[in-house]
Phi, psi and omega in degrees: 000141177233127175236157179213162177199160174277358182222077178253132183281099182230129179054043173064035172201157177274135180209166175286131182196160171246140179246120179261122185242129176221130177052040176080002183242148174283107181289324179192158171239116189235173183297145177288137175211185184267007179296152179291135178234174179293316178219127175254112182271007175060238181266000177297150182270139174244119180236166176299154177302142180284147184234121180248109183268004183217088183213126192259342184170184184198139170052043177094347180266126179257133181300339176292337180229056189293148172234153182299311182296322179297320178294318179299315181296314180301313184299321179287320183294328182301329181297334180294338178255015175086007179278125178250346178211147178201165172254127173289122190249119175267167176223198185287125177202176179294148189300320182299317179295318180295317179297317179297316179298318181296325176296317179294315180299316180299320179295321178293317178304315186282352177267355177051059183286161178293146178119200179299145180284124176276110183284340181153201184245139174246120177266106175256064187126156015263018189268055189236176180269150178294318186296326185244034184286342183064232181269006182281153185299125178284344187274344186246008178294138179235149171287142177302132182210129185298315182296318177297319181297326179298331175297318178293320177302315182296314180297325183276358185056040179063033177261008175285123182251334186215133180227131179272129182225134167279102193297333179291343178270350185263095185301125181058015180055037182298318181287322177301314180295320179299312180296318179301318181291338179260007180062030168267121186286142182248130176241134181273121183200163185045054189227145178252026185292155172280168175302316183296322178295320177297319179297318178294322178297320176299315180297332181267000172128359178293145189246333193206178176235137181278132181020074186311136182085342175256141179068036179204167178293175186267157176282128173229144187295340175252346176228082188295337176057206183292316179300320178296322177294317181299323183279336190247343177275098191299329186283344184267146174280159176221121173286155173208135174271109191263056180252357180078359178253306180294326179219131179298145186301328179292327180284325173302316181296318179296318178298319179299319179296323180291319186273342180073190186280350188246356187233359176271137176231119176275137180225160178269327192051032180291139181242195187295349178286345181298133182091355180255154179281159175305143181154187180255130184230138175261117177250177183303320189246000184189161170255127185234135173258122178267121180271174178294341179278000178084004180260149176264146178222145174282174181299331179276004177092353179295139175297137183229049178091185187216176171246028183300154171245152182294322181295328176290323177299318179295313180298318179298317181303315178297315181295329180282354177102009176283137182295154188300319181297311181297319182294312181292316177302322184293341180255355188224281186296314188294313177298327177293320179292323175303317184272004182060033174275084190278009177239012179227162169105346176221164176260103183200160179304131177090352180271158177300142180277063174261109191222152176229134177254124183228161173263185184292343178262013177065032170273132181282124180257332178199147175228132177245129171246115185052042176080000182260129178295135182246358180245000000 
């Protein structure tokens, strides 16, 4: 198959190009010409498939209590917002439920179902701090422990790719070091750590920060804490929920300037409320009110996730004043590089044909996963 457009994202800029796709791979990206192709997208933009490494559920299904049918539906629906790859993200819950869910998620991963590619599992809990737990269950929090973590590894069939840890709870950083040695990426989140503690965690193998500014202590000019570490440790990635609710748009812009074009990662932090209308919902572990802004809140007003879409995160980033290269990289190239997915995230010869076609208003017109149309 050959497709072309006058606006293909190649080498961090839009240009005229043709994309030759064979067996799900980009065989080549060549000069634009007037030859007949399978699809001519005209002036529509073609960018790499969007990648969401922090997404908890859809249409009432929570990854902590995953079901096979729920995962299948979620995976297909993500393509409508331009997502071609994602991490199924669990949070704090009782261990038995998490182990059961991970077994189900692993089985779905290994069946290569239609829809967005599931790159693996992201554990955002239960290895977090009580003080910065946010809306997560206070009763199921666990101290980081290598032997306990091995139970999760076994249940997941080694599909855990990213684990959130409150590093101050990890004695001698034993679990951080263990994960680093196994190439499981570590993200610091729901943590009350000091700046110095974050720096030591980085030295011991931590790679990123979970939804920066949320679920962590506050920035102070003499005690920079976790936000200060996220902004100033250049080698580490930083997630950000770019909806203008979880983080003010001016702070999103400031974080982008600190991280540059290669270390910012936009995420949805979407939970089971995604796909549901505003209202009050009773779930297995909580009652959540969905507001008109698409965010969920507990009865005490605490934010409890969102119904964000990745294409909206990209559109918001541009609207907030983030430059185009940084915004697109944060949704495509950067999360892939964090996970060492060296065949995804850019449009180039030899890469997976994961592509999204959008208009100037960031409406998704087509999504390709491994060269296959998903809309």
